[in-house]
N, C-alpha and C positions, 0 to 999 in steps of 0.2 A: 920763178915762180911768182914775186909780186908785180913783175910787169905784164905777165901775162894775165893774171887776175884783176890788175886795175884797168885793161879794157870791157871788162864785163861790170864795171862800177865799183862805187864807196863802198854800198851794199856788199856786195857779193866778197869783196876783199875781207870786210868783217865777219861775216858768218864762214868763212875761209878760217880766217885767226879760232873765231870760236870753235870753230869743229877740232881744229886742232888743238886747243888747249883742255878742252873739255873731254875729248879724247885720252890725251896724256895724263890727267888726271886719273880717269878712270881704270887706265891701264896700270895704272902705279899698284891698283890692288887685284886686278884681274887674276894674275897667277898663285898670289897668297890667299884668295879668297878661302875658297872651297877648304884649304887645308886650317885655316882658321877657324871655319864654322864644325871642322872635325874637331879641330881643338876644343872645342866648348862643346863638346859630347854630342854632337849630332852622329846618327849610323847614315849612311849612303841613301836610303829612302828617304831620309830627315833631310840631307844637303839638299838634294835634291826637289824636297815641299819648298825648301825658303828660297830657291833660285824660282821656282814656277810661282810664287807670292809676288816677287817682284816684277817679273813680268807680264804677269796676270794685272797687276796694276796700269803699269804701261798700257799695256793696250786696251784698257778699257776707257782711257782717258785719251789714245790718239783721236777716236771719230769726233767728243765731244770740242777738241781742242782747235781741230783742222774746222769744222762748222763757224764752231765761233771765231775763228779767224777771218771766215770769209765771210761772216756778216760783220763785225765788230773790228775789225784790223789784227795786226798779227804782233805789234810792236808791244803792249804792255802784256799780253799774255805770255808772250816770249818771255818776257824778263821777268815775271814772275815765277815762272817754270824753273829757269837757272836761279833762281834765289832762294829758290826750296832744296836744287840740287846740293846746297853747301851744307846743311846740317845734317842728312844721315852718317857720312862716315864717321867725322867726331863722335856721336851718339853710339857708331859702330863698337870705338875703342874700349866705352864704360858697359860691354855686356859681358855680365857674368854664366849665361848659357845662352844656348842657342836659342829657346825661346824669347830670350828677349832683343833678339834681330827682328824678331818680325815686325812691327811697327815701323821701325827705320826700314826696313826694305822695302814694305811699301810705300810708305815715303819718298824715298828715292825713285822706283819705278811709275811714281806718279808725276815726279817733278819730269823725269825723261818725258812721259806721255805728252805732257802739255809742251816742252819746249821742241821736239826731235824734229815732228812732222812740220812743222813751221818753218824751221831752219830749208826745207825742201822746198817748201811753197815760196818762200821770199825766192831763191834761186829762181825757178818758174816765174814769178812776175818779173823778174829783171832782164831777164834773156826771150829772145826770141827762137822758132824751132829751129832755124840754123844752127844757134850757137849753142842750145840747151846741151845738147849731149858732150858738148866740149865742155862746157862750164862744171856741169856733175862731175865730170872727170877729174878736173881742177880743186873741187870741193873735195870729193873722194879722197883725191892726193894727200891735201892738209887734215882729213880726217884720218887717216892711213898711218901718219906721220906718228898720232900716237900710240898705238897698238905698236908700231916698228923700234921705238924707243922706251916706251913705259913704261913694259912689263920687266925690263932688263936692269931701270932703274930702282924699280919697286922691290923687286927681289931681294938685289943691294941693301935698299934703306931695311929692308926686313931682316937680312943676315946681320946685318950691322948694328941694326937701332932694336930689333924687333917689329913684329907686324904691326902692332898699333901704330908707330910712327908715318909708317905708308898712309895710314887712315886720315893722321894729319896733313900731310904733304897733298893728298886729294882734295881735302878740303880747301886749304890756302889758293891752289889752281885753282878751283873753283870758285872763289871768291874773286880772284882777280878777271875769271870768264865773265860776271856780272858784270863788273867794271865796262867793258866793250861790249855788251848785250844795251846797255842803257842809251850807246851812241849809235845805235843803228836806227835809220830812217824808217818811218812807215812806209809800206811798198803797197799796201791793200787800201785802198779811199772807197769806202763801202758807200759814200754819197755818190761816186761816180757809176756804182753798179746800179743798172734797172732794177727796181723794184722785181719783178718778176726773175731777174736772173739771182736774186738773194734767196727768193723763196725754193728757187728750185736747187739751192746747194744743199739737195735732201736726198731721200732714195727714191728719186725719180726715174724714169724709163732710161734714160742713159747708162742709167748706172748697172743698171741690170743687165745690159750689155755683153754679149759671149765673151767679146778682147778683154773687157775690164774684171770680170769675173774671174777671168785666167789670169791677170796680175795678180789679184787677192790669192789666187789658187796658189800660185807660183809662190807670191809669199809665205804663204803660211805652210807649204808643206814644207819648203826650205827653214825655216823658221822651227819646225819640228826636228829636222836636221841640225841644226846648231846647237836646238836645246840638247839631243841626246849625246852630241859631242864634247863640249864645252866644261858642263858643271864637271865632268871625271875624268878628265884628264890629268890635272894635277895630282890628285891619287895615283891614277893608274902610271904615271910616270915614276913618282918618287916609288909606288908600292915595287918595280921593275928595274931601277937603277939607283945605285947608290947617290942620288946628286940632292945638291939644297936647292934652298929659293930661288940663285940666284940662277940657275940653270933653267930652272922654269921658266924663269921671266924671258930670259934667253929665246927659249924655244919657244914660246907665245909670240915674242917680238920677230923672228924671223920667218915661225911657219903660218904665223895668220898676216903678223904688220908687214913686213917686209913685201913677202911673197904677193899680197893684194894691193900695194901701193905701186908694184911694178905693174899690175895689170891694168891701172886705170887709165894712163893716157895714152897706148895702146888698145885698149878697151873705146876710148871716146873715139879715136882717130878710125877706128874698124866699125864703129857704130853709125860714122858718118859717110862712110863709102859704101858699107855691105849692107845684104838683108837684115834687121836688127832680129826680127825673127829667128834665122838661122844662126845668125850669132849666138843669142840667146840659149838656142836649144844647145847646139853643138859643143858650148863651153859647159852646159849642166852636163850633158855626158860623158865629156870626156874627165871630169871632176869627180864622176860621183865613186869609182874604182879605190881612186886612195884613201876616201875617208874610212871607206872599211879596210884596207890591206894598210893603213895606221895599226891597227891592233896586233899584226903580226909582226910589228918594230923587236928586233931583240937587238940590234946597236942603236948607240946614238944618231950614228947618220941617217940610220934609215928610219928615225924618229923625225927629223929635220927634212927628208927628201920626203916623206909621205905627205906631213902636214902642210908642207910649202905648195907642193904640186895641187894638194886637194883645193885649200883654198886661195891660190894663185889661178889657177885653170878658172873654176867659180866667178872669181872677181870680173875678169874681161865681160861677163856679162851688166854688170852694174852700171854703166853709164847707158849702155840701149835701153833697160829696161826700165829706168827711169825717165830717159827722156820719153821712150814712146807712149809711156803712161801718161805724162802731163801733153804730150801730141794728140791723145785720145780722147781727153776732159776739156771739158769749157772751161774757159780761164777763171768764170766766175766759181767755181765749185775747186779749184784746186787744192785749196786747204782742207777741204774735206772729204777726197781722194787721198792726198799723202797721209790723211789719216786713218781713211780706213783700211789701203794697203798696209801702213805700218802695224797697224792694227791685227792683219794678216799674219804676220811676222811673228810678232810679239806673242798673240795668243798663240803660235806654232811653237814657239820658244817656250811657252808654257807648259805646253800637253808635252814637249820634249824633257823639258827639265823634272817635269813632274816622274816621268815614264824613266829618266837614265839611272836613277838611284834601283828603282827597283825589279828594272831588266838586269844590272849590274848585282844585285843582292839574289835573284832568283835563276837567271842565266848565268851568270859569269863574267869578268871584267870584259872579256871580247867582245861580249853581246851588242851593249850600247851602240860599237863602231859599225858592225854589219847592219844594223838597222839605221844608223846614220845614212851607210851609203846608200841604202834601199829609199829613204824617204828622199833624199837629192837625186836619185835615179828618177824617182814616181815625179818630182816636178818639171819634168819635160813633158809631160804629158800635155798638161794646160799648158803650158808652154805655145804648144803646135795650132793654140787658140788664137794667138796674136795677131794683132794684123799690123800695118806696117803703115797705113793709112790716118794722118790726124782727125780726129776730131772736129777742131776750129782751129782757126788761125786766131791769135791772140794781139792783143795791140801791140804790144813790143815789138813783135814779128812785122806786124803790118808795117809800124814808122821804119822797120827797118827796109822791109821790100819799097815804100816811097822814096828813102835815102839813097837806093842803090838804082832807082829808076831815073 
């Protein structure tokens, strides 16, 4: 993997390593986090509320982060967000009630809101149209190594030393990731962008075009679906099956991490060969039933099969959607658009997380999964409005074209 990433340049290699470290760190606690919150006395509705607060903080900062990075550069803002992320996991460990988690989940969401969209913008800065889908697929692979191995390790740590030990391990890995962050070079030189382009990185007519609004809608609706699915799943599994935290971690590692990882390189290759819109719509429609069928799991094998198929098939669309979004966007506004589309996803997760506990409490434990499957299926409708035509050719693409000539 390292040699392939080096072909895209040093900054993309560093971004891939950062994606791996930060996703590994956060996934050490992902399977045990809902159980920890419930252990502090939260109801299912309150559990969803806490998840929604973190997602809301991230959603609110994605757009300002992207906009500021387009105007003033990405490096310092990216480093600030990564630094902020170190502190919440440590502070979680000292909470005595679920209410005491609220300021720290807001800080955690804000940190992710600052750094997350910038990583995808840096990839776009460093690649041309022809290489972008492949670069995104490799970065996604690095990101998905975290949820492939992190939940299992986190579950083992929690069973052996207690859930709080997982929080300290997470903070340690995030601190290591910060040292890599300061090694990334600036990829966005505001002085090289015409003043008119910098001023145009706002809600301008090109952004309200139907295809870019469709990208936002796809992300938002899928965010609702994931928000409905993820917070309640550890509770669902431990309620129906006599399993420990290590098992919950392994389920997330295989059902989300490994299955999504396996879809990235094929997804990147298919995005370069097939009609991207058709690939996105097909993967959405094929994955939707398995999000709903997860609720019918009555054996451990069924848990793994349904969760793996749901996430693995949907993940085939990620490189195509990421590349298509950047292809349709003027390069002077990549940070802004990544922020807007990411805020759509995180905003959707805010709504989905808030609803997940309410739906569980009022309609039963299976209902969040039915709603999640319907939301995934619904995201295919705006995907039909996507276009395969690039909105502009960026500087990196132009250089590659000149060198090939």
